[in-house]
N, C-alpha and C positions, 0 to 999 in steps of 0.2 A: 255524490261528489267523489271523484277519483282520489285515491290515497297518494300521498307524496312518496315516491320510491326512495328507499334508503340507498345511500352511496355505497357502492361495492368496491372494495379495494383488494388488490391481489395480496396473497400471503408472502410472496417472494418477489424480489427484483433480480432479473437475470442480466449480467454484464459480462462483456468479453475483455480478457486481459492476456498478457504474455504469461505463459506458465513458468518461464525462466527469465529471459531478457531478449532484446532484439538481435543479439549476436547469433542466436540459434536460428535466425531466419524465419521463413513463413511455413516451416514444416508443421504438419498436423499436431505433433506432440508439444509444440511450443505455443499453441493457441488453446486457451482454457476458458470455459464458461463458468462463471461463479454465480452461485445462488445465495443471496443474502436476504435477511428479513426486510420486507418492504416498509418504507417510510416516505412521507411526503418531503420533498427537497426543494430548497430554493437554489438559485444559481450559485455555483461554486464548484461542486455542490456543497450545501450546508444542511446538515440534519440535526438530530437530537444529541449526538455525541461528538461529531467532528465538524470542523469548518475548513474547507479547502480554500485557501486565499492565495491566489496566484500572483504574488508580488515578487519581482526580480530586483533585489537590492543592489546588485552589481550594475545594472543598467537603469535603475530607478524607473521602472515601468510596471504596469499592471497588465495581465492578460484577462480578457473577459471570461467569466466563469461559465462552465457548460451547464445547460439545462437538461438534466437527465429525465425530467418529466415531460419533455417535449414528445408528443405522439410519434413523431418521425424517429426519435431515438428509442423510445420504448418499444416500438413496433419491430425493431431489428435487434433486440437484445443488446442495446448499447452500441456505441461506436466501434467500428472495426479497428483492430490493433494497427497503429501507425506511429512511427518514430517522430514524424515532423508535425504532428497535430497536438497543440497544447491542450485542446479539449479532451483528447484521448488520454493524455498524461494525467489530467485531473480525474478522469473517470477511473483510471487504473489505480491511482493512489487511494481514492475513496473505496473502491471495491475490495482491494486487498486488505486494507486496514479494517474494514467492517467484517470481512471474512475471518480475519485473525481474532477480532474481538468476539465474534460469534463462537469461535472454538474455545476461547478462554471461558466465556460465560457458560458454555455447555459443560466444561470440566469443573468449574467452580460451583455451579448450581445457583449462581446469582449474577446480577448485573455488574459489569465492570464500571468502576468509578475512577475518574482521573484524580490526580493530585489536587487538593483543595486550591481554589483560585482566589488569590488575595488581591486581584486587581479590582478596579472600580466596577461595580455592578452595572454602571451605565455603558460599559464596553459591549458593543454589539454581539461579540462572541464570548461573553463571560460564561465560564463553566464548561466550554467546549475545548477539545484538543484541536489546536490550530495546525494546519498542514500547508506547507509551502513547497509545491512541486519544483519550482525554479527559484529557490531562495538565493543562491549565489553562484557565481561563475568560478567554481573550484571543485577539485576531485574529492568531495567529502559529502557526508550525510550524517546527521546526528539528531538526537533528542535533546532539547534544551529545557531543563526542568524549571528555569526561571520564567521563560516565555510560555511554558507549557505548550511546546510546539515541536513538530517534526520538520526539519529543514533538509531539503534535498538539493544537492548541487549539480552542476553540469560542467563539462570540460571538453577540451579538444584532444582526441587520441594522438599519441606520439607518432611522428612521421617515421621514426626508425623502428620502434617496437610497439606496434599497435595492438598486439595480442589478437583477439578474435574480431577486432574492429577494423574498419578501413583507416589507413593513415590520414590523419587530419579530420576524421569524422567527429561530430559532436556527440558525446556520450551523456545520456541523462540517467542519473542514479535513480530517479523516480520511476524508471521503466524496468528496474530489476526487482523481481518478485522477492528474492531473498533479502535485499536491502530494506524493502518496505516492511516485511514481517519482522526483521531484526529490530528496526527502530521502534516499531509499534510495541514490541515486547518490552523494551526499555520503559516506555510510557505506562504500560500496564503494571509492571513491577513497581514503578514509582508511586502508582496509585494504591497498590496493595499495602506496601510498607514504605512510607515516605522517606525514612532515614536509611533505606538500603543504599542510597546514593552517596552517603557520607563515607569517606575513605578511612574507616575505622581500622583497617589492616590491609595487608597486601592482597588478601583474597577477595576483598569487597568488589573491586572492579572486575576481577577475573570471573567471579560468579555471574555478574551482570552480562558480560560478553559471552561466556560459555552458554548460559541459559538462553540468551537471544539467538545464538547460532544453532543450538539444538532445536528450538522451536521452528526456525526457518527450514532446517534440514528435514525434520520429521513431517512438516506440512506437505512436502513434495510427495510423500507416500499416499496422500489422499487424492492425487491427480491421476485418475484411473488410466486415461489415454497415454500419458507420459510414462507411467509405471509399466504398463503392458508393453509399450514400444521398447523400453530399456530391457525388460526381461527377454523379449523375443530377439532383440539385437545381440544380446550377450549370452544367450543360452542359460540365463538365470544366475550367472556369476557376476552379480551387480556390486560385489564388494571389492572388485579389482580397482586399483588406483587409477588406471587409465582404461577407459572403455573403448576397445577397438571397434570400428564399424563392422 
């Protein structure tokens, strides 16, 4: 009688993201492939640590969650970077958050735990960090310790001073690598020391913001292609305030 073959699962999940944000364009150094520990996911994606819930409170609508376990998605290392695809937005937030968590767990030598969840255990996402890629129509992104959630906004770029964006272009904060890492760090810190969020002095908020900024900044040094491109382009003088082409 033939033996039942054991299910073989990959050790890692490979997903594509923006290394910086869409304003850098489609240049090679702005496209990054992230390797994160593999886990079975439901649509959202929803895993063991985070749940991506794509509800837009400003327009009172839901976007269907992406299925990252779909063979067509797995076979191409995730969806290609795209500003206009909500499924890619969901993929990028999941990938960058899990990559940030992986780095913290490697440094701490233990699993990252979120702030204790005092909501009803009947909640479908009880105990998970909830992530809203299109939470509100405003130029903001933040970690909400009461909801135990990361909320990313979106807004229309100024017609007069659009910066690196096109005038009137819709800008999604969930497509900025730095913003995702920054807000995830707030959630990690809140889980390590719950009372770090309490304004016990003028330095409390400054510590949170500075630490989150430093983590986001240093994480870029792990992006080999982007780092090599910057070194080659600047002759190694990467500390200059403005990097000339």
